C-alpha positions in Angstrom: -97.2 -58.9 -19.1 -97.0 -63.1 -17.8 -96.6 -63.5 -14.4 -93.4 -65.3 -14.8 -92.1 -61.8 -16.3 -93.6 -59.8 -13.8 -91.7 -61.8 -11.2 -88.5 -61.7 -13.1 -88.5 -57.8 -12.9 -89.3 -58.0 -9.3 -86.5 -60.1 -8.9 -84.1 -57.9 -10.8 -85.0 -55.0 -9.5 -84.4 -56.1 -5.8 -81.0 -57.5 -7.2 -80.2 -54.1 -8.3 -81.2 -52.5 -4.8 -79.2 -54.7 -3.3 -76.0 -53.7 -5.4 -75.6 -56.8 -7.3 -74.1 -56.0 -11.3 -76.0 -58.2 -13.2 -78.6 -60.4 -12.4 -79.7 -63.2 -14.6 -82.1 -66.0 -14.8 -82.1 -69.6 -16.7 -84.3 -72.3 -16.2 -83.6 -75.2 -14.1 -82.4 -78.3 -15.6 -79.3 -80.9 -16.1 -76.5 -79.4 -17.6 -75.2 -82.4 -19.8 -72.4 -80.7 -21.6 -70.9 -79.4 -18.5 -71.2 -82.7 -16.7 -68.8 -84.6 -19.6 -66.6 -81.7 -19.2 -66.5 -82.0 -15.4 -66.0 -85.8 -15.8 -63.2 -85.5 -17.9 -61.5 -82.8 -15.9 -61.7 -85.0 -12.3 -60.8 -87.9 -14.4 -57.9 -85.9 -15.5 -56.7 -85.3 -12.0 -56.5 -81.6 -12.5 -58.6 -80.8 -8.9 -55.5 -81.9 -7.1 -56.0 -82.4 -3.6 -59.4 -80.7 -3.4 -61.3 -84.2 -3.2 -64.6 -81.7 -2.4 -64.5 -81.2 -6.1 -65.3 -85.0 -6.5 -68.5 -85.0 -4.1 -71.8 -85.2 -4.9 -71.2 -85.1 -8.9 -75.0 -85.3 -10.0 -75.8 -82.3 -7.4 -73.1 -79.9 -9.1 -74.8 -80.7 -12.6 -78.5 -80.8 -11.7 -79.9 -78.2 -9.2 -83.2 -80.0 -9.2 -81.3 -82.1 -6.7 -80.4 -79.3 -4.8 -83.6 -77.8 -4.4 -86.3 -80.2 -4.9 -88.8 -78.9 -7.6 -86.4 -76.2 -8.6 -87.6 -74.4 -11.5 -85.4 -71.2 -11.9 -81.6 -70.8 -11.5 -80.9 -66.8 -11.0 -77.3 -65.6 -11.0 -75.9 -62.7 -9.7 -72.8 -60.8 -10.2 -71.0 -58.4 -7.9 -68.6 -56.4 -9.1 -64.8 -56.0 -7.2 -62.6 -54.4 -9.0 -60.7 -52.0 -6.9 -59.8 -48.5 -7.4 -56.3 -48.9 -5.1 -53.6 -50.7 -5.8 -50.8 -52.6 -3.6 -47.5 -51.3 -2.9 -45.3 -52.8 -5.9 -43.0 -53.9 -3.4 -45.6 -55.6 -1.1 -46.4 -59.7 -1.4 -48.8 -59.6 -3.9 -52.8 -60.6 -3.0 -55.3 -61.1 -5.1 -57.6 -58.2 -5.6 -61.0 -60.4 -4.7 -59.3 -60.3 -1.1 -58.4 -56.8 -0.8 -61.4 -56.2 1.8 -63.8 -58.2 3.6 -65.0 -61.9 3.1 -67.0 -61.9 -0.1 -68.7 -64.9 1.3 -70.3 -63.2 4.2 -71.4 -59.8 2.5 -73.0 -62.0 -0.8 -74.5 -64.4 1.6 -76.5 -62.1 3.6 -77.5 -60.0 0.6 -78.8 -63.5 -1.1 -80.9 -64.2 2.1 -82.3 -60.5 1.9 -82.8 -61.1 -1.8 -84.5 -64.6 -1.1 -86.8 -62.9 1.9 -87.9 -60.1 -0.8 -89.4 -62.9 -3.3 -91.5 -64.3 -0.4 -92.8 -60.9 0.6 -93.9 -60.1 -2.8 -94.4 -63.2 -4.8 -95.3 -65.8 -2.0 -94.1 -69.4 0.0 -91.0 -70.0 -2.4 -88.5 -72.4 -1.3 -85.0 -71.9 -2.6 -81.4 -71.5 -1.5 -78.7 -69.4 -2.3 -75.0 -70.1 -2.9 -71.6 -68.4 -3.2 -68.5 -70.9 -3.4 -70.1 -72.9 -0.8 -72.1 -75.7 -2.7 -71.8 -77.9 -5.7 -73.3 -75.3 -8.3 -71.5 -74.5 -11.5 -71.5 -70.7 -11.2 -69.7 -69.6 -14.6 -72.3 -72.4 -16.8 -75.4 -71.0 -15.3 -74.0 -67.2 -16.0 -73.6 -68.3 -19.3 -77.0 -70.0 -19.8 -78.6 -66.5 -17.8 -76.9 -64.5 -20.6 -74.5 -62.7 -18.5 -71.2 -63.6 -20.4 -69.0 -66.3 -21.6 -66.4 -68.4 -20.2 -62.4 -66.8 -21.4 -59.6 -69.3 -21.7 -58.6 -68.9 -18.3 -61.7 -70.3 -17.1 -63.2 -66.9 -15.9 -66.8 -65.7 -16.8 -65.9 -62.5 -18.8 -68.6 -59.9 -19.4 -68.5 -57.6 -22.2 -69.0 -54.5 -20.0 -67.1 -54.7 -17.2 -64.6 -57.9 -17.7 -63.9 -60.6 -15.1 -63.4 -59.3 -11.7 -66.5 -60.5 -10.7 -67.9 -62.5 -8.0 -70.9 -65.3 -8.9 -73.5 -66.2 -6.7 -76.5 -68.6 -7.4 -80.0 -68.5 -6.2 -82.3 -71.5 -6.6 -85.7 -71.7 -6.7 -89.0 -73.2 -7.2 -90.4 -70.7 -9.1 -91.3 -70.8 -12.8 -89.9 -66.9 -14.1 -89.1 -65.4 -17.6 -85.9 -66.7 -18.9 -83.0 -64.7 -20.3 -81.3 -65.8 -23.5 -77.8 -68.0 -23.1 -74.9 -65.9 -23.9 -74.2 -67.7 -27.4 -71.1 -65.8 -28.2 -67.3 -66.1 -27.4 -65.2 -63.0 -27.8 -62.0 -64.4 -26.8 -60.9 -64.9 -30.1 -57.5 -65.6 -31.1 -56.1 -63.8 -28.3 -53.8 -66.0 -26.2 -52.5 -63.9 -23.5 -53.8 -65.4 -20.6 -52.3 -69.0 -21.5 -48.9 -66.9 -22.6 -48.7 -65.3 -19.4 -49.5 -68.1 -16.9 -46.2 -68.8 -14.9 -46.7 -72.2 -13.6 -48.7 -73.2 -17.4 -51.9 -73.8 -15.4 -54.1 -72.8 -18.4 -54.2 -74.8 -21.5 -55.8 -75.1 -24.8 -59.5 -75.7 -24.9 -60.6 -73.7 -22.2 -59.2 -76.1 -19.7 -57.1 -75.0 -16.3 -55.3 -77.4 -14.5 -56.2 -76.5 -11.0 -53.6 -78.7 -9.5 -50.8 -76.7 -11.1 -52.3 -72.8 -10.4 -50.8 -70.5 -8.1 -54.2 -69.6 -6.4 -54.4 -73.5 -5.7 -50.5 -73.5 -4.5 -51.3 -70.5 -2.0 -54.4 -71.1 -0.8 -55.9 -74.7 -1.5 -52.8 -76.7 -0.7 -52.6 -77.6 2.9 -49.4 -79.2 2.2 -46.3 -77.7 4.9 -44.4 -76.8 1.9 -45.4 -76.1 -1.8 -43.4 -78.3 -4.2 -39.9 -77.3 -5.0 -39.8 -77.0 -8.1 -42.8 -74.6 -8.4 -42.0 -72.0 -5.7 -39.6 -70.2 -8.4 -42.7 -69.3 -10.3 -44.9 -67.6 -7.7 -43.7 -64.2 -8.8 -44.1 -62.8 -5.1 -47.9 -64.1 -5.1 -48.4 -65.1 -1.4 -52.4 -64.9 -1.6 -54.1 -65.9 -4.8 -53.2 -64.9 -8.2 -54.5 -62.3 -10.9 -52.3 -62.5 -13.9 -54.5 -64.3 -16.2 -57.2 -61.3 -15.6 -54.7 -59.2 -15.1 -53.3 -59.5 -18.9 -56.7 -60.2 -20.3 -57.7 -57.3 -23.0 -61.2 -57.0 -21.6 -60.6 -56.0 -18.3 -59.5 -52.8 -19.8 -63.7 -52.2 -19.4 -63.1 -52.8 -15.5 -64.9 -50.1 -13.3 -64.0 -49.8 -9.4 -66.4 -51.0 -7.4 -68.5 -49.1 -5.1 -68.9 -51.6 -2.1 -67.9 -50.3 1.2 -67.4 -53.5 2.7 -64.8 -54.2 0.1 -62.5 -51.2 0.8 -58.9 -52.7 0.9 -57.3 -53.4 4.5 -54.2 -51.1 4.5 -52.2 -53.6 5.8 -53.2 -56.0 2.4 -52.0 -52.7 0.3 -48.7 -51.9 2.1 -47.5 -54.5 4.1 -43.7 -55.7 3.2 -42.3 -58.7 3.4 -40.9 -58.0 6.6 -43.8 -56.7 8.0 -45.9 -60.1 7.1 -42.8 -61.9 8.8 -42.6 -59.9 11.9 -46.3 -60.8 12.3 -47.7 -63.0 15.2 -50.7 -64.9 14.7 -52.2 -63.1 17.4 -52.1 -60.2 15.3 -52.6 -61.8 12.0 -56.3 -63.1 13.2 -57.1 -60.0 15.1 -56.2 -57.7 11.4 -57.2 -60.5 9.1 -60.6 -61.8 11.2 -63.1 -60.6 8.4 -60.7 -61.1 5.3 -60.4 -64.3 2.8 -57.0 -64.0 4.0 -58.2 -66.3 7.2 -58.4 -69.5 4.8 -55.1 -70.4 4.9 -54.4 -69.5 8.1 -51.2 -68.1 9.4 -49.0 -71.1 8.6 -50.2 -71.1 5.6 -49.1 -67.7 4.7 -46.1 -67.9 6.5 -45.3 -70.8 4.2 -46.1 -68.8 1.2 -43.7 -66.0 2.5 -40.9 -68.5 2.2 -41.9 -69.4 -0.8 -42.0 -66.4 -2.7 -38.0 -65.7 -1.4 -37.5 -68.4 -4.1 -39.3 -66.7 -6.7 
């Protein structure tokens, strides 16, 4: 067995031990096709007010600029599909935010994985990321053989659907590489396009982020959500799962087994009046470890007012 294959087996075994659903490995190189798509997307202004998407363009498309001497990109996936569901009358929250902030959960495991690589292989240089750096995670997931990018812009696995977190570990270590995922199993299905209330999902696997409900309820920092869009929120106050909920591939989603993602009872059961009567101090206490802290108390109150017009 070649040394690169041995190293890859060590890494994949440790990833599985740490609870990651899948692990795939690709050669570190510039993503030329993805660079062209990203450039066109940015020129069209689909990033909205997310100006950080315009920063570090070359780093986004070439991991060797993030980790000098990088040879491999390790992509990891972690299932977050919950067994529990929200009260139908509760203001709607994206499933990924039911429990603890996934950034912290996954970041800790990435550090453990890198520590194990150094202990068992040697003084490897590397950096791990989960939504925290200019990395095109979905592109690397496809190159690592983990799935394809659907028409809604999400990475889809034939085995478990799309309710999956993606994380990336870039290392200066030569490994055995997985074949890229070459197929596209969306076919002629357009359920995600047809179901998006704001028309953010466009033909050609293009998502106008500046029109997405998740953008309005999380990323937009304005005091008010645009008047014309407030009636389209369909009770979503944090994120949106519509395009995933209607995706036929998510019939294969299986409940996660991550204790950290156990839903907060407030997320599942808070009514609109419960939210509106919540003080800022109570909000900070209840959601101190939750992704819901991202738009802050003021943002959540803004979103609650907006869904009143839905």
